[in-house]
C-alpha positions as CSV (number, residue, x, y, z in Angstrom):
1,M,47.8,-57.7,-37.1
2,A,45.0,-59.7,-38.4
3,L,43.2,-59.5,-34.8
4,A,44.1,-55.9,-34.7
5,F,42.1,-55.3,-37.8
6,R,39.2,-57.8,-36.6
7,T,39.1,-56.0,-33.7
8,C,39.6,-52.7,-35.2
9,V,36.6,-52.9,-37.8
10,A,34.2,-54.7,-35.0
11,V,34.6,-51.6,-32.6
12,Y,34.1,-48.8,-35.6
13,W,30.6,-51.2,-37.1
14,L,30.0,-51.2,-32.9
15,A,30.0,-47.6,-32.8
16,L,28.1,-46.9,-35.9
17,V,25.1,-48.9,-35.1
18,I,25.3,-47.5,-31.9
19,W,25.2,-43.7,-33.4
20,V,22.3,-44.6,-35.9
21,S,20.3,-46.9,-33.4
22,V,19.8,-43.9,-30.8
23,L,18.5,-41.1,-33.9
24,I,16.3,-43.6,-35.2
25,S,15.2,-44.6,-31.3
26,A,15.0,-41.1,-30.2
27,G,13.0,-40.0,-33.3
28,V,10.3,-42.7,-33.0
29,A,10.1,-41.8,-29.6
30,A,9.3,-38.5,-30.4
31,M,6.7,-39.2,-32.9
32,S,5.0,-41.7,-30.6
33,A,4.8,-39.1,-27.2
34,F,3.9,-36.4,-29.5
35,T,1.0,-38.6,-30.6
36,V,-0.6,-39.9,-28.0
37,L,0.4,-38.0,-24.8
38,P,-1.1,-34.7,-26.6
39,E,-4.4,-36.0,-27.5
40,D,-7.6,-34.6,-25.3
41,S,-9.3,-38.1,-25.1
42,L,-6.9,-38.7,-23.1
43,G,-8.0,-36.3,-20.4
44,L,-4.5,-35.9,-19.2
45,T,-3.4,-33.1,-16.3
46,L,-0.5,-32.6,-14.1
47,D,-1.2,-31.1,-10.8
48,Q,2.6,-29.3,-11.0
49,F,0.7,-27.3,-13.9
50,S,-2.7,-26.8,-12.4
51,A,-2.6,-22.9,-12.6
52,Y,-2.0,-23.3,-16.6
53,D,-5.0,-25.1,-18.2
54,L,-2.8,-25.9,-22.1
55,D,-0.9,-28.2,-23.1
56,H,-0.5,-30.3,-20.3
57,G,0.3,-34.1,-22.6
58,R,2.5,-31.7,-24.8
59,I,4.6,-31.0,-21.1
60,A,4.3,-34.2,-20.0
61,A,6.2,-35.6,-23.6
62,G,8.3,-33.2,-23.2
63,K,9.3,-33.7,-19.6
64,V,9.8,-37.8,-21.0
65,L,11.8,-36.6,-23.8
66,E,14.4,-34.3,-22.5
67,P,16.5,-36.6,-21.0
68,I,16.3,-39.0,-23.3
69,F,17.3,-36.5,-26.2
70,T,20.2,-35.2,-23.8
71,F,21.0,-39.0,-23.4
72,V,20.9,-39.3,-27.1
73,D,23.5,-36.5,-27.7
74,V,25.9,-37.7,-25.1
75,V,25.6,-40.9,-27.2
76,Q,26.2,-39.4,-30.2
77,V,29.4,-37.5,-29.3
78,A,30.8,-40.8,-28.0
79,A,30.1,-43.1,-30.7
80,G,30.9,-40.5,-33.5
81,S,34.1,-40.3,-31.8
82,I,35.2,-43.8,-31.7
83,A,33.8,-44.3,-35.0
84,L,35.9,-41.6,-36.3
85,I,39.2,-42.8,-34.2
86,T,38.6,-46.5,-35.5
87,L,38.6,-45.4,-39.1
88,I,41.4,-43.5,-39.1
89,L,43.6,-46.3,-37.5
90,M,42.3,-48.5,-40.1
91,F,43.5,-45.9,-43.3
92,T,46.8,-45.6,-41.1
93,L,47.6,-49.1,-39.8
94,F,46.1,-51.2,-42.0
95,G,45.9,-49.7,-45.6
96,R,46.7,-51.4,-48.9
97,A,47.3,-54.6,-47.0
98,Y,43.4,-55.4,-45.7
99,G,42.2,-52.8,-48.7
100,Q,41.9,-49.8,-46.5
101,E,43.2,-47.3,-48.7
102,W,41.3,-43.6,-48.1
103,K,41.4,-43.3,-51.8
104,R,38.7,-46.1,-52.3
105,P,35.4,-44.7,-53.3
106,A,33.8,-46.6,-51.0
107,N,36.4,-45.2,-48.1
108,L,36.2,-41.8,-49.8
109,V,32.2,-42.2,-49.2
110,R,32.3,-43.3,-45.3
111,V,34.4,-40.6,-44.7
112,L,32.6,-37.7,-46.0
113,A,29.0,-39.3,-44.8
114,L,30.3,-39.5,-40.9
115,L,31.9,-35.9,-41.2
116,L,28.9,-34.5,-42.7
117,A,26.6,-36.1,-39.7
118,A,29.4,-35.4,-37.1
119,G,29.6,-31.8,-38.7
120,L,25.2,-31.5,-38.5
121,F,25.2,-32.6,-35.0
122,L,28.1,-30.2,-34.0
123,V,25.7,-27.2,-35.5
124,R,22.7,-28.5,-34.0
125,A,24.3,-28.9,-30.9
126,I,26.1,-25.5,-30.7
127,T,23.9,-23.3,-32.3
128,V,20.4,-24.4,-31.4
129,T,20.2,-26.9,-28.6
130,P,21.0,-24.7,-25.8
131,E,18.6,-22.1,-26.8
132,M,15.8,-24.8,-27.3
133,N,16.9,-25.9,-24.0
134,R,16.8,-22.7,-22.3
135,D,13.4,-22.0,-23.5
136,L,12.3,-25.4,-22.8
137,Q,12.6,-24.7,-19.0
138,A,11.4,-21.2,-18.9
139,Y,8.2,-22.4,-21.1
140,W,7.9,-25.2,-18.2
141,Q,8.1,-22.7,-15.4
142,A,5.8,-20.2,-17.1
143,A,3.3,-22.8,-17.2
144,E,3.7,-23.8,-13.7
145,A,3.4,-20.1,-12.5
146,G,0.1,-19.7,-15.0
147,E,1.7,-17.2,-16.8
148,V,-0.4,-18.0,-20.0
149,E,0.6,-15.0,-22.6
150,R,4.9,-16.0,-22.0
151,A,4.5,-19.8,-21.7
152,A,2.5,-19.0,-25.1
153,A,5.7,-17.1,-26.4
154,L,7.9,-19.2,-25.2
155,R,6.5,-22.1,-26.8
156,E,6.4,-20.4,-29.9
157,S,9.9,-19.6,-29.7
158,F,10.5,-23.5,-28.8
159,D,8.8,-24.6,-32.3
160,A,10.8,-22.2,-34.5
161,L,13.9,-23.3,-32.6
162,H,12.9,-26.8,-33.6
163,R,11.8,-26.6,-37.3
164,R,15.7,-25.3,-37.4
165,A,17.0,-28.4,-35.4
166,R,14.3,-31.0,-37.1
167,P,16.4,-30.8,-40.6
168,L,19.8,-30.9,-38.8
169,F,19.0,-34.1,-37.3
170,D,17.3,-36.1,-39.6
171,G,20.4,-34.9,-42.2
172,S,22.7,-36.8,-39.4
173,L,20.8,-39.8,-39.9
174,L,20.4,-39.6,-43.5
175,A,24.5,-39.4,-43.2
176,L,25.0,-42.1,-41.0
177,L,22.6,-44.6,-43.4
178,V,25.0,-43.5,-46.2
179,A,28.0,-44.1,-44.0
180,V,26.5,-47.9,-43.3
181,G,25.9,-48.7,-46.7
182,A,29.6,-47.2,-47.8
183,S,31.3,-49.5,-44.7
184,G,29.9,-52.2,-45.8
185,V,31.0,-52.3,-49.8
186,A,34.4,-51.4,-47.5
187,T,34.6,-54.0,-44.9
188,L,33.0,-56.6,-46.1
189,P,34.3,-57.5,-50.1
190,R,37.4,-59.5,-48.8
191,R,35.5,-62.0,-47.4
192,F,33.7,-62.9,-50.9
193,G,36.9,-63.2,-52.8
194,D,39.8,-61.0,-52.6
195,R,43.2,-62.6,-51.5
196,A,44.3,-62.3,-48.1
197,P,47.0,-60.3,-47.6
198,T,50.4,-63.1,-48.1
199,S,52.2,-64.1,-45.7
200,E,56.3,-62.4,-45.6
201,L,57.5,-65.6,-44.6
202,D,59.6,-67.9,-47.2
203,A,57.8,-71.1,-48.7
204,P,59.6,-74.5,-46.7
205,A,62.7,-75.1,-49.1
206,L,61.4,-78.9,-49.4
207,L,58.7,-77.6,-51.4
208,N,61.6,-75.7,-53.8
209,K,63.2,-79.0,-54.6
210,P,63.1,-80.6,-58.1
211,R,61.4,-84.2,-58.1
212,P,63.8,-86.6,-58.9
């Protein structure tokens, strides 16, 4: 049972760390790409968009980041599912014996934080991301065809959706950071003085005999 508990905790932490890491990595990548590539001093031009003489750096940044963010969303689904499943297993299989009662404050906090992170992701993935991807693809098509006015309108629509998506993305990351802290409190203290679960085996009979 102890090995099963340690395995469950290890898988939970791995999923949680991966979930946090992909969000941080995506944010850093976006800041880097959209800070460096759109600079006029780079003189970046894309032959595919030669009919559209604007925003080549921005288009290049979008082309680089679009598959990255798709990958990040897929990883979030996998890591989030594993984290929530292993958390449920901790409560149902191990419970009081390993200090994993769901009513403990630290466990309540991490449950709420994980549900909030997952909920914000689902809201973004269902209500905002599909429209953003549609506008982005249409923007690239209009830019490639040299349709300046249509491209400008699609870019404005995409930017508006991005402003809606940003708080949801940042909120998920913030909730996950709270979950990391609460998980540390919930899963580590028994290594620092809490008594481990006692064995159900009886003590050897020889130890119970009075000394002559």
